Structures are given as C-alpha cells and as structure tokens.
C-alpha positions in Angstrom: -31.7 31.3 -108.6 -28.5 33.2 -107.9 -27.1 31.3 -104.9 -27.4 30.0 -101.3 -26.2 32.5 -98.8 -24.8 31.7 -95.4 -26.2 34.4 -93.2 -23.4 34.3 -90.6 -20.4 34.5 -93.0 -22.1 36.0 -96.0 -20.5 33.2 -98.2 -22.4 32.6 -101.4 -22.6 29.1 -102.9 -23.7 28.8 -106.5 -25.5 25.5 -107.3 -24.5 23.2 -110.1 -25.1 22.7 -112.9 -24.4 26.4 -113.6 -25.3 26.2 -117.3 -28.9 25.4 -116.7 -31.3 28.4 -117.0 -34.3 26.4 -116.0 -32.7 24.9 -112.9 -33.3 26.2 -109.4 -36.2 28.4 -110.4 -39.5 29.5 -108.9 -42.3 30.4 -111.3 -45.1 32.2 -109.5 -48.6 31.1 -110.5 -50.4 33.3 -107.9 -49.3 36.0 -105.5 -48.4 33.4 -102.9 -47.7 30.1 -104.7 -44.9 29.1 -107.0 -43.8 26.0 -109.0 -40.3 24.9 -107.8 -37.8 23.3 -110.2 -34.4 22.0 -109.2 -32.4 20.1 -111.8 -34.7 17.6 -113.5 -38.3 18.0 -114.7 -39.9 17.1 -111.5 -41.5 20.1 -109.7 -42.8 21.0 -106.2 -45.4 23.6 -105.3 -44.4 26.2 -102.7 -47.1 28.1 -100.8 -45.5 31.2 -99.2 -48.5 31.5 -96.9 -48.0 28.0 -95.4 -44.2 27.6 -95.0 -43.4 24.7 -92.7 -39.9 24.5 -91.2 -40.9 21.1 -89.6 -41.5 19.4 -93.0 -40.7 15.7 -92.9 -37.7 15.2 -95.1 -37.0 11.5 -94.3 -37.5 10.5 -97.9 -34.3 10.3 -100.0 -33.9 13.3 -102.4 -30.2 13.1 -103.1 -28.9 12.9 -106.7 -30.7 14.3 -109.8 -29.9 13.6 -113.5 -29.4 16.6 -115.6 -30.7 15.8 -119.1 -28.4 18.3 -120.9 -25.1 16.6 -120.0 -26.3 13.2 -118.7 -24.5 13.8 -115.3 -25.9 13.5 -111.8 -25.7 16.4 -109.4 -26.3 16.7 -105.7 -27.2 20.4 -105.4 -30.9 19.8 -106.0 -31.1 18.1 -102.6 -30.1 21.0 -100.4 -32.1 23.3 -102.7 -35.3 21.3 -102.2 -34.7 20.9 -98.5 -34.2 24.6 -98.1 -37.5 25.2 -100.1 -39.4 22.7 -98.0 -38.2 24.0 -94.7 -38.4 27.7 -95.4 -39.6 29.8 -92.5 -40.0 33.2 -94.0 -39.2 35.3 -97.0 -38.3 38.8 -98.1 -39.1 40.2 -101.5 -38.3 43.3 -103.5 -38.5 44.1 -107.2 -34.9 42.9 -107.6 -34.7 39.8 -105.5 -36.4 37.2 -103.3 -34.8 35.7 -100.2 -36.2 32.4 -98.8 -34.9 31.9 -95.2 -34.5 28.4 -93.9 -32.8 26.9 -90.8 -29.3 25.8 -91.5 -28.1 24.9 -88.0 -29.2 25.7 -84.4 -29.2 29.5 -84.2 -28.3 29.9 -87.8 -30.6 30.9 -90.7 -29.4 30.8 -94.3 -31.3 31.9 -97.4 -31.8 31.1 -101.1 -31.3 34.2 -103.1 -33.3 34.5 -106.3 -33.1 37.1 -109.0 -35.8 37.7 -111.6 -35.3 36.2 -115.0 
C-alpha cells in the first residue's frame, strides 16, 4: 500500500512500519476477492462485491506486533477498519483506491500500488 489519502485536503499518510514490504497489502485470489494483510501474519478476506460500510467494529483491533523489529504499531487498526468499512473502489493498471467513510460527509481512501 502506498498511503491513506484524505479526500478533502489531499493529505497522504504513510503507515508504519515503512520498512515492511509485506505489510498493508492486498493479494487478489479472484477477480473480486483479496487476502488483506496489515502488520502481523493474521489476514482478512476482502470481497469487493460485498463491501459493507456498516461492519461491526466493536472488537478491539488496536496494536500489532511487527516481528522484524519487535515493536508494536497502531497503524494496522485504521488500515483494517478502512478495509472493513469500504464502500466502493476504483481501479486502474497503476493503482487501486478503496473508499471508506472517514467522518460525516467525508470519504477517504486507501491508495495501493502494484508490487
């Protein structure tokens, strides 16, 4: 993943740890489903045909341990929450944008580049 983009300001936020090539990735296994990885080895399955912005996120996602440096990072939480609440997407040969609600009247997106 390249970054999270605030659609109103255009501000780009790069998630940490930045030295992890496997972190914050989507690996497509069909035309409409992908395996989602944030920081640790746990994965989620994303179905682009069944995006649900009303996903129940009451469980605690918070901190993740990064095996490479032994530190805990918080950026996996907003990443997974954005994935789970995605409302729509846009794709080209150069990038994928997953749009998710950020605040009332505001939609941000995760910007992915192919590896």
